[in-house]
Structure formats: C-alpha cells, structure tokens
C-alpha positions in Angstrom: 153.1 -9.1 48.9 151.0 -6.2 50.5 152.2 -5.5 54.3 150.2 -7.0 56.7 147.6 -4.5 58.3 147.9 -3.7 61.9 144.7 -5.0 63.8 145.2 -2.2 66.3 142.9 0.6 65.4 143.2 4.2 66.2 140.3 5.2 68.4 137.5 7.3 66.8 136.2 10.5 68.3 132.9 8.8 69.1 134.7 6.1 70.9 136.6 8.7 73.0 133.3 10.2 73.7 132.3 6.9 75.2 135.3 6.9 77.5 134.0 6.8 81.2 134.9 10.0 83.2 136.4 7.8 85.9 139.0 6.4 83.2 139.9 9.7 82.2 140.4 10.8 85.8 142.6 8.0 86.4 144.8 8.7 83.6 145.2 12.2 84.7 146.2 10.9 88.2 148.7 8.7 86.4 150.3 11.3 84.5 150.3 13.7 87.5 152.0 10.9 89.8 154.8 10.3 86.7 155.4 14.0 86.7 156.0 13.8 90.3 158.1 11.1 90.2 160.2 12.6 87.5 160.7 15.8 89.3 161.6 13.9 92.7 164.2 12.1 90.8 165.6 15.3 89.1 165.9 17.1 92.7 167.7 14.1 94.2 170.1 14.4 91.0 170.8 18.0 91.6 171.3 17.5 95.3 173.9 15.0 94.6 175.5 17.1 92.1 175.7 20.0 94.4 177.2 17.7 97.0 179.9 16.5 94.3 180.9 20.1 93.3 180.7 21.6 96.8 184.4 21.5 97.3 185.4 22.1 93.7 187.9 24.8 92.7 187.1 27.4 90.4 189.1 26.1 87.3 188.1 22.5 86.5 191.1 20.0 85.4 191.5 19.2 81.7 192.3 15.7 80.7 195.8 14.9 79.8 194.9 12.8 76.7 191.5 12.4 74.9 191.1 9.2 73.2 188.4 8.8 70.7 187.5 5.4 69.4 187.5 4.5 65.8 184.4 3.2 64.0 184.0 -0.3 64.3 186.7 -0.6 67.4 184.0 -1.6 69.7 182.7 -4.4 67.6 186.4 -5.8 67.2 186.9 -5.9 71.0 183.6 -7.6 71.4 184.5 -10.2 68.8 187.9 -10.8 70.4 186.1 -11.3 74.0 183.9 -13.8 72.4 186.8 -15.7 70.7 188.6 -16.3 73.9 188.3 -19.8 75.4 186.1 -19.8 78.5 186.0 -23.6 79.3 189.3 -23.0 81.4 188.1 -20.2 83.3 185.9 -20.1 86.5 182.6 -18.1 86.7 183.9 -15.8 89.3 186.8 -15.0 87.0 184.4 -14.7 84.0 182.4 -12.3 85.6 185.6 -10.1 87.0 186.7 -9.8 83.3 183.2 -9.0 82.1 183.1 -6.0 84.6 186.7 -4.9 83.9 185.9 -4.9 80.4 182.7 -2.7 80.7 184.9 0.0 82.7 186.9 2.8 81.1 190.6 2.6 81.2 192.6 5.3 83.0 194.2 6.5 79.9 190.9 6.8 78.1 189.1 8.3 80.9 188.0 12.2 81.0 188.8 13.1 84.4 186.2 16.0 84.3 183.5 13.7 83.7 181.5 11.7 86.3 179.6 9.6 83.9 180.8 6.4 82.0 183.2 6.8 79.1 181.7 4.3 76.6 178.2 5.8 76.3 177.8 6.0 72.7 175.7 8.5 71.3 174.3 9.9 74.4 177.9 11.2 75.6 177.3 14.6 74.2 173.7 14.9 75.5 174.8 13.8 79.2 177.6 16.4 79.1 175.2 19.2 78.3 172.7 18.1 80.8 175.4 17.7 83.3 176.8 21.1 83.1 173.0 22.5 83.3 172.6 20.8 86.6 176.1 22.3 87.9 175.3 25.3 90.0 176.2 28.7 88.5 177.8 30.2 91.4 181.5 29.2 91.9 183.5 29.6 94.9 184.7 33.2 94.9 188.2 34.2 95.9 188.9 36.8 98.3 190.7 39.0 95.7 188.2 39.0 92.8 184.7 38.4 91.6 183.9 36.3 88.6 180.9 36.6 86.2 180.1 33.3 84.4 179.4 33.6 80.7 177.8 31.0 78.5 180.0 28.0 77.8 181.7 27.0 74.4 181.3 23.5 73.0 183.9 21.6 71.3 184.9 18.1 70.6 186.4 17.5 74.1 183.1 18.8 75.8 182.0 22.2 77.1 184.5 24.9 77.9 183.2 27.3 80.6 183.8 31.1 80.2 184.1 33.7 82.9 185.4 37.4 83.3 186.6 39.2 86.2 183.8 41.7 87.7 185.5 45.3 88.2 184.2 46.7 91.5 184.7 50.4 91.8 185.4 51.4 95.3 184.8 54.9 96.6 187.0 56.8 98.6 186.2 57.1 102.2 186.1 60.9 102.0 183.2 60.8 99.2 181.0 58.7 101.4 181.5 61.0 104.2 180.8 63.9 102.3 177.5 62.3 101.1 176.5 61.3 104.6 177.0 65.0 105.7 175.1 66.1 102.7 171.9 64.2 103.7 170.9 65.9 106.8 171.4 69.3 104.8 168.7 68.3 102.5 166.3 66.9 105.4 166.8 70.3 107.1 166.0 72.2 103.9 162.7 70.1 103.6 161.9 70.7 107.2 162.5 74.3 106.8 160.3 74.5 103.9 157.6 72.7 105.8 157.9 75.2 108.7 157.9 78.1 106.5 154.3 76.9 105.0 152.2 77.0 108.3 148.4 76.9 108.2 146.6 79.1 110.8 144.3 77.5 113.4 141.3 78.2 111.5 142.6 76.5 108.2 143.9 73.4 110.3 140.3 73.2 111.9 138.7 73.7 108.4 140.8 71.0 106.9 140.0 68.6 110.0 136.6 68.9 109.5 136.7 68.2 105.7 138.8 65.1 106.8 136.3 64.0 109.3 133.3 64.3 106.9 135.2 62.3 104.0 135.9 59.5 106.6 132.3 59.8 107.7 131.1 59.3 104.2 133.3 56.1 103.9 132.0 54.8 106.9 128.4 55.4 106.1 128.7 53.8 102.5 130.5 50.7 104.0 127.9 50.3 106.7 125.1 50.8 104.3 126.5 48.1 101.8 127.1 45.6 104.7 123.7 45.9 106.3 121.9 46.0 102.9 123.4 42.7 101.6 125.4 41.0 104.5 126.2 37.8 102.6 127.8 39.5 99.8 129.5 42.3 101.5 130.9 40.4 104.6 134.3 41.2 103.2 133.8 44.8 103.6 133.8 44.5 107.5 137.6 43.9 107.0 138.0 47.0 105.1 135.8 48.9 107.8 137.8 47.5 110.7 140.9 48.6 109.0 139.9 52.0 109.7 140.4 51.4 113.3 144.0 52.0 112.6 143.7 55.5 111.5 147.1 57.2 111.4 146.3 60.9 110.8 146.9 62.4 114.4 144.3 65.3 113.6 141.4 62.9 113.1 142.5 59.5 114.5 140.6 59.7 117.9 137.4 60.9 116.2 137.6 58.3 113.5 138.4 55.4 115.8 135.4 56.2 118.0 133.0 56.3 114.9 134.2 53.2 113.7 133.9 51.4 117.0 130.4 52.7 117.5 129.4 51.7 113.6 130.8 48.4 113.8 128.9 47.8 117.2 125.6 48.7 115.3 126.3 46.7 112.3 127.0 43.4 114.3 123.8 43.9 116.2 122.0 44.2 113.0 123.6 41.3 110.8 124.4 38.7 113.7 122.0 35.8 113.6 119.8 34.7 116.3 121.9 31.5 116.8 125.5 30.5 117.6 127.8 29.7 114.7 129.9 26.5 115.4 132.8 25.4 113.3 132.4 22.9 110.6 133.8 19.3 110.9 136.2 17.8 108.4 133.4 15.6 107.0 131.1 18.7 106.4 134.2 20.7 104.9 134.5 17.8 102.2 130.6 17.2 101.5 129.1 18.8 98.3 126.6 21.1 99.0 124.5 23.5 97.1 125.7 27.1 96.0 123.3 28.7 98.5 124.6 26.7 101.4 128.2 27.2 100.5 127.6 31.1 100.4 125.9 30.8 103.7 128.9 29.1 105.3 131.3 31.4 103.7 129.3 34.2 105.4 129.2 32.9 108.8 132.9 31.9 108.7 133.8 35.4 107.7 131.2 37.0 110.2 132.8 35.0 113.1 136.2 35.9 112.0 135.6 39.5 111.7 133.9 39.6 114.9 136.4 37.9 116.8 139.0 40.4 115.6 136.8 43.3 116.5 136.6 42.1 120.0 140.4 41.6 120.1 140.9 45.3 119.0 138.6 46.4 121.7 140.1 44.5 124.3 143.6 45.6 123.2 142.4 49.2 123.2 141.2 48.6 127.0 144.5 47.0 127.9 146.7 49.7 126.3 144.9 52.2 128.6 145.1 50.2 131.7 148.8 49.3 131.3 149.5 53.0 130.1 151.2 51.4 127.1 152.4 53.8 124.4 152.1 52.7 121.0 155.0 53.2 118.4 152.9 55.3 116.2 152.2 58.7 117.3 148.8 59.2 115.9 147.1 59.0 119.3 148.4 60.8 122.4 148.4 59.0 125.7 145.8 61.5 127.1 143.4 60.3 124.3 143.6 56.5 125.4 141.0 57.1 128.1 138.4 58.3 125.7 139.0 55.4 123.3 138.8 53.0 126.3 135.6 54.2 127.6 134.0 53.8 124.0 135.4 50.4 123.9 133.8 49.5 127.0 130.6 50.8 126.1 130.7 48.8 123.0 131.4 45.4 124.8 128.5 46.2 127.2 126.2 46.9 124.3 127.2 43.5 122.5 127.0 41.6 125.7 123.4 42.9 126.3 122.4 42.5 122.6 123.9 39.4 121.6 124.3 37.1 124.8 123.7 34.1 122.7 126.2 34.6 120.1 129.9 33.7 120.1 132.5 34.8 122.4 130.2 36.0 125.0 132.2 34.5 127.7 135.1 36.4 126.3 133.2 39.6 126.6 132.5 38.9 130.3 135.8 38.1 131.3 137.1 41.6 130.2 134.1 43.3 131.7 134.0 41.7 135.2 137.4 43.2 136.5 136.3 46.6 135.2 133.3 46.5 137.8 135.9 47.7 140.4 137.2 50.6 138.4 137.3 53.9 140.6 135.7 56.1 137.9 132.0 55.9 138.2 131.1 56.2 134.7 133.1 53.2 133.5 132.1 50.8 136.4 128.6 51.9 135.9 128.7 50.7 132.2 130.3 47.3 133.4 127.9 46.5 136.1 126.3 43.2 135.2 123.7 43.3 138.2 121.2 44.5 135.7 122.0 42.0 133.2 121.7 39.2 135.9 118.2 40.4 136.4 116.8 39.9 133.2 117.4 36.0 130.7 120.8 34.9 133.3 118.7 34.1 136.6 117.7 30.8 135.1 121.2 29.7 134.3 122.6 30.1 137.9 123.5 26.9 139.7 121.6 26.3 143.0 124.6 25.6 144.8 125.8 29.4 144.5 122.5 30.9 145.7 123.8 31.4 149.2 127.1 32.7 148.2 125.5 35.1 145.8 123.0 36.4 148.3 125.8 37.1 150.8 127.9 38.9 148.3 124.8 41.1 147.3 124.0 41.9 150.9 127.5 42.8 151.8 127.5 45.3 148.9 124.4 46.8 150.1 125.6 47.1 153.7 128.8 48.5 152.8 127.2 51.7 152.1 129.5 52.3 149.1 126.4 51.9 146.6 123.9 54.5 145.5 120.2 53.9 146.0 119.7 53.1 142.6 122.6 50.4 142.6 121.1 49.0 146.0 117.7 48.6 144.4 119.3 46.8 141.5 121.0 44.4 144.0 117.6 43.7 145.8 115.9 43.4 142.5 118.3 40.7 141.5 117.9 38.7 144.8 114.1 38.5 144.4 114.2 37.8 140.7 116.4 34.7 141.4 114.3 33.7 144.3 111.0 33.8 142.1 112.8 31.5 139.3 114.5 28.4 140.3 115.1 29.6 143.7 111.8 29.3 144.7 112.4 25.7 145.7 114.7 26.7 148.5 113.7 27.4 151.9 115.3 31.0 152.4 113.6 34.0 154.2 115.4 37.2 152.9 114.3 39.2 155.8 117.4 41.3 155.7 116.7 42.6 152.3 113.0 43.5 153.3 114.5 45.5 156.0 117.1 47.3 153.9 114.4 48.2 151.3 112.1 49.5 154.1 114.9 51.7 155.4 115.8 53.1 151.9 112.3 54.3 151.2 112.4 57.8 152.9 115.7 58.2 151.2 114.6 58.0 147.5 115.0 60.7 145.2 111.9 62.8 144.7 113.3 65.2 142.2 112.9 65.5 138.5 114.7 62.3 137.4 112.7 60.1 139.8 114.0 57.1 138.0 114.5 55.1 141.3 111.0 54.8 141.8 110.5 52.6 138.7 113.0 50.1 140.0 111.3 50.3 143.4 107.9 49.3 141.8 109.5 46.2 140.3 111.0 45.2 143.7 107.6 45.7 145.2 106.0 43.5 142.8 108.5 40.6 143.3 108.7 41.0 147.2 104.9 41.7 148.2 102.7 40.7 145.4 104.5 37.4 143.9 105.8 36.3 147.5 102.2 37.0 149.4 102.5 33.3 150.8 105.9 33.9 152.6 105.2 37.7 153.7 103.7 38.2 157.1 100.7 40.7 157.6 102.8 42.9 159.7 105.5 43.2 157.4 102.7 44.1 154.5 101.1 46.7 156.5 104.4 48.3 157.5 105.4 48.7 153.8 101.6 50.1 152.9 102.1 52.8 155.6 105.7 54.0 154.7 104.9 54.0 150.8 101.7 56.2 151.6 104.2 58.7 153.3 106.5 58.5 150.4 103.7 59.2 148.1 103.5 62.8 149.5 106.7 63.9 148.6 107.3 62.6 145.1 106.3 63.6 141.5 102.7 62.7 140.3 103.8 59.9 138.1 105.6 58.4 141.2 102.5 59.1 143.3 100.6 57.2 140.9 102.6 54.2 140.8 103.2 54.0 144.5 99.4 54.2 145.2 98.9 51.5 142.4 101.4 49.3 144.3 99.6 49.9 147.5 96.2 48.8 145.8 97.9 45.6 144.7 99.2 44.8 148.1 95.6 45.5 149.7 94.3 42.9 147.3 96.9 40.4 148.2 96.6 41.0 151.8 92.8 41.9 152.6 93.3 42.6 156.2 95.4 45.6 155.4 92.0 47.4 155.7 93.0 47.7 159.5 94.9 50.8 158.3 91.8 52.5 157.1 90.3 52.6 160.6 91.4 55.0 163.5 91.0 52.2 166.1 93.9 50.5 167.8 94.3 46.8 166.8 96.9 45.6 169.5 99.2 47.0 172.2 101.9 49.5 171.6 102.2 52.7 169.6 103.4 53.0 165.9 107.1 53.7 165.5 107.6 55.5 162.2 111.2 56.0 162.9 112.0 52.3 163.5 113.6 50.5 160.2 112.4 47.0 161.3 109.0 46.6 159.5 108.1 43.4 161.8 108.2 45.4 164.8 107.1 49.2 164.0 103.3 48.4 165.2 102.1 49.3 161.9 98.4 48.0 162.7 98.0 50.8 165.4 98.3 53.6 162.9 96.0 54.9 159.8 96.6 56.0 156.4 95.8 59.7 156.9 98.0 60.3 153.8 95.0 59.2 151.6 92.9 62.4 153.0 95.6 64.7 152.0 96.1 63.1 148.6 92.4 63.5 147.7 93.3 67.3 147.4 96.2 66.6 145.1 96.5 68.8 142.0 96.7 65.8 139.7 93.3 64.2 138.9 94.6 60.7 138.8 96.5 60.9 142.2 93.0 62.1 143.5 91.1 59.1 142.0 93.5 56.5 143.5 93.5 58.1 147.1 89.5 58.1 147.0 89.7 54.5 145.7 92.2 53.3 148.5 90.3 55.2 151.1 87.2 53.4 150.4 89.2 49.9 150.6 90.2 49.5 147.1 87.0 47.7 145.7 87.2 45.9 142.5 83.5 47.0 141.4 80.9 49.6 142.2 80.8 53.2 142.2 84.3 53.5 144.0 86.2 51.0 141.5 88.7 52.1 139.3 88.2 52.5 135.5 89.5 49.7 133.2 92.4 51.6 131.9 93.8 52.2 135.3 92.8 48.8 136.8 94.6 46.5 134.3 97.9 48.5 134.0 100.7 47.6 136.3 102.2 50.2 138.5 105.5 50.4 136.3 103.3 51.0 133.3 101.3 53.9 135.1 104.6 55.4 136.3 105.8 55.7 132.6 102.4 56.7 131.0 102.0 59.7 133.6 105.6 60.8 133.3 106.2 64.5 133.5 109.8 64.3 132.0 108.4 66.6 128.9 107.2 69.2 131.5 103.7 68.3 130.8 100.9 66.5 132.7 98.7 63.7 131.5 96.0 64.5 131.8 96.1 68.5 131.6 96.1 70.1 135.1 93.7 72.9 135.5 95.5 76.1 136.8 94.7 77.1 140.5 91.7 79.4 141.2 92.5 83.1 141.8 92.1 84.4 145.2 92.2 87.9 144.2 89.0 90.2 144.6 87.2 91.4 141.6 87.7 95.1 142.7 89.6 97.2 145.1 88.5 100.7 146.8 90.3 103.6 145.5 93.0 104.8 148.1 91.5 108.3 148.3 88.0 106.9 149.7 89.9 105.6 152.8 91.1 109.0 154.0 89.0 111.5 155.7 88.6 115.1 154.4 91.2 117.1 156.7 93.8 114.1 156.1 93.2 114.2 152.2 93.5 118.0 152.3 96.9 117.9 154.0 98.2 115.2 151.6 97.4 117.3 148.6 99.0 120.3 150.2 102.1 118.3 150.8 102.2 117.0 147.2 101.4 120.4 145.8 104.1 122.3 147.5 107.3 123.3 145.5 110.6 122.1 146.6 111.9 125.6 147.9 109.1 125.6 150.5 110.3 125.0 154.0 108.1 122.7 156.1 107.3 123.9 159.4 105.6 121.1 161.8 106.2 123.0 165.0 103.4 125.3 164.8 100.8 122.6 164.9 102.6 120.7 167.8 101.3 122.8 170.6 97.7 122.9 168.9 97.6 118.9 169.2 99.0 119.2 172.6 96.4 121.7 173.6 93.6 119.4 172.3 95.0 116.4 174.1 
C-alpha cells in the first residue's frame, strides 16, 4: 500500500510572489522580536551565572564519586515506582514522593554542576554551554597571575587548564637610568633644532608661502560653497575648522581671513526667510528627494551659522576677560585685533541678515560694546543707524517717551560727535514720521539742538555730515510742515544760507536745494527776499533758539554772494532762489535739477575724486599783455650812471664824496 500523500504542498515561486508585502514585513518583525527575546534571555542567564561564580575560588572542587547509570536502569526504576500500591497513600504523599524521585541523590550528584543530574543526552551539551557562559577572568591571587587555556573534556566533564604568568620585574636602578636618559634625548633634539635656525628673511618667505597656501584653500572652499550651497553645505564645517589655526606664524592672519570669508559666504547663501525647526510629524512624513535635500541644507546651514556666531562671541569674550588660551598659537596682544574683526563681522551680519535666525543673539552681544572706550569699536557697534532704517516700525509706542529722553540726554551730554548727534536727531524724526505720528509730541528741543549745530558742521574735504543734515531737514521741515511754525522755518532757511557760504560746492548745492523745498513748503518765507522789516526787533544771529531770533527781520543777502560762485550749479540755484524759487518760467530750474532730492544732488556733484561736475572754467588772468622795458623808465643821466656802476671792475674804488658838495650847491 502506497504511503498517503501529504495534502500540504510546498508553495511555488509564483505563489511566493503573490504574498503581500505587509505579510513579509510582519514575518520580519516577528523574527526580529524572537531574536530580541532570545538575546534578552541569554543576557539574563549570563547575569545569573556571573553572580553565581562571583565568590568562587580559582580551583573548582571535584566530585567525590561519579555515578553513571547503566542502560535501562531508569526504565526499571520507573517500572518499580509504577508497581507500588497507591491506594493506601494520600495525594500529598504521592506528590512528595514524585518530586523526590525526580531529584538527584547526594551520592550521584556532581557538586561542580548547577544543572539537574538526570538530564539524559543533553547533559554533555549543557556542560559545554555552561562553561562558555562562565567568565574567563578568575579571581587573581596576590602572589601570582594565571593565564587560562582551552579546557580538556573527558567523561566527567570539562577540566580547566591554566598556567602561571611570569612577570619580569626590572630593578629600580634600571628605571632610574631610563628616566635619566630621556631628558638627554630631548636635549639633543632641542640642540639640533636650535642649531638649524632660519634667517629673518627666510622665515618671512616661509610665512608668506603658508599664507598663500591657506588663501588658496579658503578660496577654493568658498567658491565651492557659493557655487552649489545645497551640495557643499558640509564644507562650511571644514572652513570653520580653520578658525582654530595652530601655526603661530600665521594663526592671527588666517583666523581673520576665515572670519571675513565666512561672513561673506553666509551673506550670499542665507535665504530670505527664517528657518524654523521641523516638528516630529514633519520628520516622519515621507517627502520628495528635492524636499529632503532642501531640509538637510537648511538644517546644516542653521547649525554651522550658530557655531560660527558662537566662535565670534567666544573670541570677544576671551578678549574682554583677558583670558589666555592653553594653545600658544595666538598671543594675548593679538586678541584685540581678532576681537575687532569679530565685532565687525557681527555688525555686518546684523545689517545684512536682520530677518534670519539668531539676530536677537547678535544684538545681545553688540549692545554692551556700545559703551566701549575705544571709538573704533563702539562706532562699529552703534545701532542708532540701524534703528533709523526697517526697526522704527517695530518699536512699541509705550517706549517712545523713554527713547526720546535717552536720545536727548545723549546729545546734551556733549560726548558725541557732530555725526553721532545728527544720527540721534535723524532717529527721533524717523520714529515720529512712522507710527509715532499719532502721538502729540513737539520735539522742540531737537529743533533747537540741530539749529545750534549748523555753524559747527565740518566744511573740509569729507563733508559727510552734510548728507545726514539733509536727511534730517527733509524729515523735520518738509514732512512735518504742518507741525512747524513759520518763525522756525525762516530761522532755518537763514542759517542754512549762511552755512552754504563756507562748504564745498556739492554741499552748497544740497543746502540750497533744501532751502528751495522749505520755501515751497512755507510760501511766506519770501519775506526773507525783501529788505523791509516785517515786525519789531532785530535779527539775532548768535541766538540758538530759532523761535526767538527774529529771522523775519533779515534778508538772504548770501544769495547775492553765491551768484558769483565758481561752480555753475551753485550760481544757478542762487539765482533761482533770489527770484522766489518759481516752478515755471525763465527762472525755473531744469528738470534734472528740480526732480532730484537734496541728498541725490549732494552725491551727484561730489568732489571726492578732485574733479568738478560740470567742469569749472579756470579764472581769467589779470596780467597785462605787455610791460614797459625797465630802461625806458629811467632818464638819460640816471641810465648813464647805472651803466658806469655796472661796468666798473671790482678793483675800482667808488668815491661818492666828490658829488655831494655839488648836490649841496645845487640845492
């Protein structure tokens, strides 16, 4: 009879292909869980074994007697137990006897084994496995050290093998000799290095070569990052690592170059939005490859930008705290230069990236440095200019009064220069022209302070203060014409006309353009074009209060002087203002002059390059075409005597006494 065929068929390859992916994934998870459970059980067994043999001695005790059961003995014992009558025994006694039968007797038990004696065929395998679980390191004695070898297996089990390690002890004298010999070798090396010294020219040449090599590295890394920021964002870490340059000869120079290079790189590759951290849900969501690359770029960019800012901050802290680093690569006297470069980089990043991450941290670092005693450093950190330009709209209205008081105290302290005072005034009126316009505030003190500063402005070659002045005048007079009185406007027009006489031509053009805008905003300023008195009192040019200087009782006589100015554009503006600044007609300005602001005219006609725009004609010569010859101015007698004196030799003695009586007789 043929054997029955199993109904369970082995799955074919095609059927395996039809198995769902979820099923395969579940099988894989189950297999992994089983492996984890097995590993966990093994770790627990090893822990129990380590605890069991922790207090064991080196030599394990051997059994007094080993009993090996004969084949069939276990079967006979089971038959004997089954043949015993159980009707006269209670259930508790039966269970106790059964448990005792399953235990091993004291005589047949192996004292070195922790497992059951009657384990059958698994006994030898468990012994090997148990020996593998025992730690290899045994308790060392104080006198000798043991090396454990591979064990020997016999009928009784595994017999451990070990030998004693021989430790060679060196005499103390030899150790002392070696310790004494080491300084001699180092001394020889130092002597060798000192003998081969470079000349100053060679050292400078070697330093230049190192700097050029580092510059090439910085340039290549920067070019790679800027050309492909997403793929090369990891190179920012390599470039930032050069901030820790350890070569003392080039450390300061290389660190400065790396600081500035990283600043320019971040200004180029930083996006125009703030990068926020991803949520847990966004991290687990599957996205496209391009999106994943963009996220990795943003994460790496923010991380490296943060580390870069921390490096700059730490450089400034080390300089302020006069903290010497362990590495001797940079001397303490070089900390100041590194700190100044770090401050400049932070200021540039704050101005270029005010929207990006960590801008508040940069402000926290820079604000304490505004009180630095060194002018160069606190000028870099001054945030008043920053406040004038896209932070005015972020200021809370509740802080306006306090802010105006602080700026007024700064100006009145006398510690600021003209340029810094002008920046403060510009900040005040920039704030008031924004959301501060709703407040009923009359900044009369700031008008008086600017009016007082006008005669003291710099009239030399830089002339940069005039550009700030023109911005202040636009915010104070033109845009706030409804809040400014006529007396105040005429006082400013008069003093600005006086200022235009002793500044460079581009500043004169800008000031006259500002006067033109003021005359259009305040039409009654044409009182200044008439020499008649409009009220009581006299004009007080030395008074610093524009409301009480009686400017209506004076005239703009400066325009007549400016009409003879050497610059043609200044002459054109002077003539235009003297005729009342008309908007049309023959006295009106051309389109290219009337449509440009005073600040634009100031920059367009700048003489910074020692050239005039348009070219200025040289002054006419006042010399006569010809002069009379000197001999024609003398009479004949005097000319004869001059010739005689010139033709006489050196040995001839001149005697003028002979002619003196003759002149007396003639008188």
